[in-house]
C-alpha positions as CSV (number, residue, x, y, z in Angstrom):
1,M,25.0,185.4,256.2
2,R,24.0,182.9,253.5
3,W,23.1,185.4,250.8
4,K,24.6,184.2,247.6
5,G,22.2,182.9,245.0
6,R,19.2,184.6,246.7
7,R,16.9,187.1,245.0
8,Q,18.2,190.6,244.5
9,S,15.8,193.5,244.8
10,S,14.8,195.4,241.7
11,N,14.4,198.6,243.8
12,V,18.1,199.6,243.5
13,E,19.3,202.7,241.7
14,D,23.0,202.8,241.0
15,R,24.3,206.4,240.8
16,R,27.9,205.6,241.6
17,G,30.6,207.4,239.7
18,R,28.5,210.6,239.3
19,G,29.8,212.6,242.2
20,G,32.9,214.4,243.5
21,G,35.1,213.8,246.5
22,G,34.3,213.1,250.1
23,M,35.2,210.9,253.1
24,F,33.3,209.5,256.1
25,P,34.2,211.1,259.4
26,G,31.4,209.5,261.3
27,G,29.4,206.3,261.9
28,L,26.0,205.0,261.0
29,G,23.4,207.8,260.6
30,R,25.7,210.6,261.7
31,G,24.3,212.7,258.9
32,R,20.7,213.6,259.7
33,R,18.7,213.4,256.6
34,I,15.6,211.7,258.0
35,R,17.0,212.2,261.2
36,L,14.3,213.8,263.0
37,P,16.1,215.3,265.8
38,M,13.0,215.2,268.0
39,G,12.8,215.3,271.7
40,G,11.0,213.3,274.4
41,S,10.5,215.7,277.2
42,R,7.9,215.8,279.9
43,R,6.3,218.8,278.2
44,A,5.6,216.8,275.0
45,G,5.1,213.5,276.8
46,G,1.3,213.2,276.4
47,G,1.6,213.3,272.6
48,F,4.0,210.3,272.7
49,S,1.6,207.8,274.4
50,G,0.1,205.1,272.2
51,I,2.7,205.1,269.5
52,I,1.9,201.4,268.7
53,M,-1.7,202.4,268.6
54,L,-0.7,204.9,265.9
55,V,0.6,202.0,263.8
56,V,-2.6,200.0,264.4
57,L,-4.7,203.0,263.5
58,F,-2.7,203.4,260.3
59,F,-3.7,199.9,259.2
60,V,-7.3,200.4,260.2
61,L,-7.7,203.6,258.3
62,R,-6.0,202.2,255.2
63,A,-8.4,199.2,255.4
64,C,-11.2,201.8,255.2
65,G,-9.8,203.5,252.2
66,I,-8.4,206.5,254.1
67,D,-4.9,207.7,253.6
68,P,-3.8,208.7,257.2
69,L,-0.7,210.5,255.8
70,E,-3.0,213.1,254.2
71,M,-4.5,213.7,257.7
72,L,-1.1,214.7,259.1
73,S,-0.6,218.4,258.7
74,G,2.9,219.5,258.3
75,G,4.3,216.0,258.1
76,T,7.6,215.2,256.3
77,M,5.7,213.9,253.3
78,Q,3.7,217.0,252.9
79,G,4.9,219.0,249.9
80,A,7.5,216.4,249.0
81,P,8.1,216.2,245.3
82,T,6.4,213.3,243.6
83,Q,9.0,211.2,241.7
84,T,8.8,208.3,239.4
85,R,10.5,205.2,240.7
86,Q,13.6,205.0,238.6
87,Q,15.4,201.7,238.6
88,S,18.7,200.8,237.1
89,T,20.7,197.7,237.1
90,P,23.5,197.9,239.6
91,A,27.1,197.2,238.6
92,N,27.9,193.5,238.8
93,D,30.1,193.7,241.9
94,E,29.8,191.6,245.0
95,M,29.0,194.4,247.4
96,S,26.2,195.9,245.4
97,Q,24.8,192.3,244.9
98,F,25.0,191.8,248.7
99,V,23.0,195.0,249.7
100,S,20.5,194.2,246.9
101,V,19.9,190.8,248.5
102,V,19.6,192.3,252.0
103,L,17.1,194.9,250.6
104,A,15.1,192.0,249.0
105,E,15.1,190.2,252.3
106,T,13.7,193.2,254.1
107,E,11.1,193.4,251.4
108,D,10.0,189.9,252.1
109,V,9.8,190.4,255.8
110,W,7.9,193.7,255.8
111,N,5.6,192.6,253.0
112,G,4.7,189.6,255.2
113,I,4.1,191.8,258.3
114,F,2.0,194.3,256.4
115,Q,0.0,191.6,254.5
116,S,-0.8,189.9,257.9
117,Q,-2.7,193.2,258.6
118,G,-4.4,193.2,255.2
119,M,-2.2,196.0,253.8
120,D,0.4,196.4,251.1
121,Y,3.9,197.4,251.9
122,E,5.3,200.2,249.8
123,E,8.9,199.1,249.1
124,P,11.6,201.7,249.3
125,N,14.3,202.3,246.7
126,M,17.9,202.1,247.6
127,V,20.2,204.5,245.9
128,L,23.9,203.6,245.7
129,F,26.1,206.6,245.3
130,S,29.7,207.6,245.5
131,N,31.0,210.8,247.1
132,Q,27.8,212.9,246.8
133,V,24.2,212.6,245.9
134,Q,21.0,214.7,245.4
135,S,17.9,213.5,247.2
136,A,14.4,215.0,247.9
137,C,15.9,215.9,251.3
138,G,18.7,218.0,249.7
139,F,22.3,217.5,248.7
140,A,24.4,215.0,250.7
141,S,28.0,214.1,250.6
142,A,29.6,210.8,251.6
143,A,30.2,212.3,255.0
144,T,26.5,212.1,255.7
145,G,26.8,208.4,256.0
146,P,23.8,206.1,255.1
147,F,20.5,207.9,255.4
148,Y,16.8,207.5,254.7
149,C,15.0,210.4,253.0
150,P,11.2,210.5,253.8
151,G,10.6,212.9,251.0
152,D,11.3,210.3,248.3
153,N,11.1,207.1,250.4
154,K,14.6,206.1,249.5
155,V,17.6,204.7,251.4
156,Y,20.9,206.3,250.3
157,L,24.2,204.4,250.7
158,D,27.8,205.0,249.7
159,L,29.2,201.5,249.8
160,S,32.6,202.8,250.9
161,F,31.0,203.4,254.3
162,F,31.3,199.7,255.1
163,D,35.1,200.0,254.8
164,Q,35.0,202.9,257.3
165,L,32.7,200.9,259.5
166,A,35.2,198.0,259.7
167,R,38.5,199.9,259.7
168,K,37.7,202.9,261.9
169,F,35.0,201.6,264.1
170,G,35.9,197.9,264.4
171,A,32.5,196.7,263.1
172,S,33.3,194.2,260.3
173,G,31.3,191.4,258.8
174,D,28.5,191.1,256.4
175,F,25.8,191.0,259.0
176,A,27.1,194.3,260.5
177,Q,26.5,195.7,257.0
178,A,23.1,194.1,256.8
179,Y,22.2,195.7,260.1
180,V,23.0,199.1,258.6
181,V,20.6,198.5,255.7
182,A,17.9,197.0,257.9
183,H,18.1,200.0,260.3
184,E,17.5,202.5,257.4
185,V,14.6,200.4,256.1
186,G,13.3,200.6,259.7
187,H,13.0,204.3,259.2
188,H,11.0,203.7,256.0
189,V,8.6,201.6,258.0
190,Q,8.3,204.5,260.5
191,N,7.6,206.9,257.7
192,I,4.9,205.0,255.8
193,T,3.1,204.1,259.0
194,G,2.9,207.8,259.9
195,I,5.3,207.8,262.8
196,L,8.0,210.0,261.2
197,P,5.5,212.6,259.8
198,R,3.8,212.9,263.2
199,F,6.9,213.5,265.2
200,N,8.5,215.7,262.6
201,Q,5.5,217.9,263.1
202,M,5.7,217.7,266.9
203,R,9.4,218.6,267.0
204,R,8.6,222.1,265.9
205,S,7.6,223.0,269.4
206,M,10.5,221.3,271.1
207,S,13.8,222.6,272.4
208,Q,17.0,221.1,271.0
209,A,17.4,219.0,274.1
210,E,13.9,217.7,273.7
211,A,14.4,217.0,270.0
212,N,17.6,215.1,270.8
213,A,15.8,213.0,273.4
214,M,13.0,212.1,271.0
215,S,15.5,211.4,268.2
216,V,17.0,208.7,270.4
217,R,13.7,207.0,270.7
218,V,13.1,207.2,267.0
219,E,16.6,205.7,266.3
220,L,16.2,202.9,268.9
221,Q,12.9,201.9,267.3
222,A,14.6,201.6,263.9
223,D,17.2,199.4,265.6
224,C,14.4,197.3,267.0
225,F,12.8,197.0,263.6
226,A,16.2,195.9,262.2
227,G,16.0,193.2,264.9
228,I,12.6,192.1,263.7
229,W,14.1,191.7,260.3
230,A,17.0,189.6,261.7
231,H,14.4,187.5,263.6
232,Y,12.7,186.3,260.4
233,T,16.0,186.1,258.6
234,A,17.2,183.7,261.2
235,Q,14.0,181.6,260.8
236,K,14.9,181.2,257.2
237,G,18.2,179.6,258.2
238,L,20.2,182.4,256.5
239,L,22.4,183.3,259.5
240,E,25.8,181.9,260.1
241,E,27.7,181.5,263.3
242,G,28.8,184.9,264.5
243,D,26.3,187.0,262.5
244,I,24.3,188.2,265.5
245,E,27.5,189.1,267.3
246,E,28.5,191.2,264.3
247,A,25.3,193.1,264.4
248,L,25.5,193.7,268.1
249,N,29.1,194.8,267.8
250,A,28.1,197.3,265.1
251,A,25.3,198.6,267.4
252,N,27.9,198.9,270.2
253,Q,30.5,200.7,268.1
254,I,28.1,203.4,266.9
255,G,26.5,204.3,270.2
256,D,26.6,208.0,271.0
257,D,28.6,207.5,274.1
258,T,31.2,205.2,272.4
259,L,31.5,207.6,269.4
260,Q,32.0,210.6,271.7
261,R,34.6,208.9,273.8
262,R,36.5,207.9,270.6
263,T,36.3,211.3,269.0
264,Q,36.5,213.8,271.9
265,G,37.4,211.8,275.0
266,Y,34.3,212.5,277.0
267,V,30.5,212.2,276.6
268,V,27.8,214.8,276.6
269,P,24.5,212.9,277.3
270,E,22.2,215.8,276.4
271,S,23.6,215.8,272.9
272,F,22.9,212.1,272.3
273,N,20.5,211.6,269.3
274,H,20.9,207.9,268.5
275,G,21.3,206.2,271.9
276,T,24.1,204.7,273.9
277,S,25.8,201.5,272.9
278,E,23.9,199.5,275.5
279,Q,20.6,201.0,274.4
280,R,21.2,200.2,270.7
281,K,22.2,196.7,271.4
282,E,19.2,196.2,273.8
283,W,16.6,197.4,271.3
284,F,18.1,195.4,268.4
285,A,18.0,192.3,270.7
286,R,14.4,193.0,271.6
287,G,13.2,192.9,268.0
288,L,15.4,189.9,267.3
289,E,14.0,187.9,270.2
290,S,10.3,188.6,269.6
291,G,9.8,189.5,266.0
292,R,6.9,191.6,267.1
293,L,6.1,195.3,266.5
294,Q,4.7,195.6,270.0
295,S,8.2,194.9,271.4
296,C,9.5,198.0,269.6
297,D,7.5,200.7,271.5
298,T,10.4,203.0,272.5
299,F,8.0,205.8,273.1
300,N,6.0,204.4,276.0
301,N,8.7,202.2,277.7
302,P,11.9,203.1,279.5
303,I,14.9,203.1,277.2
């Protein structure tokens, strides 16, 4: 990815060096901070129809001066602590510069998409930490992996995860790392458009199996949103040969079936909560090819 010399985001908080020990035993998103384990069963199926209409409704209500998040009872934003956006200058190392550029590129893409609907995009902060961190979603160790917290609209990332991604999971390359960031930002888009609060409310009446099934759809949509970001990044001429393959390989290596085969030698489909390797690659590719939100409707289409 041609990232050097490009704008770095100002929405980065560097908290590295403030925590204790910890190692990564899992892949992308294995810790479930935003992770709405939510299910997609037949029982709850009627409430899942029209998810793209939910996004459209969000923009319409906002245009009328109505905050749709306040209309969602029991959503993940309800009762979340209000925090002042604290920004600090990240240490001048190449990896922090890289993720800051990637975050800036996601800001450009999603600002453009929201502005095309006459809306403002609320940019998330990215918190860089080492070993452990406190978020509005609670305490997390490095073992959590990268995560998004809807309670404070922040992406949390221990940069040593990228070493683990390359060495243990065979997913190296800067665009594999960019995919990780774009996926978590995809969860932020889900949150501020009301998708996460809505389904977090709905999961209360779901069984664990149902919750896992819906969590897969949530995660695959975030993969598709990451693909949308890659679509527009490619249009800017920022991609290099092999970049897309790096992202697809990362999606493949962190599929639930691949991870379970690697760690326990067999798969348990009912426990999947992110999607198979093929599903994750497919939905990233859909966003990449179209660049359209309508292509990312994982709730009303077969996955």
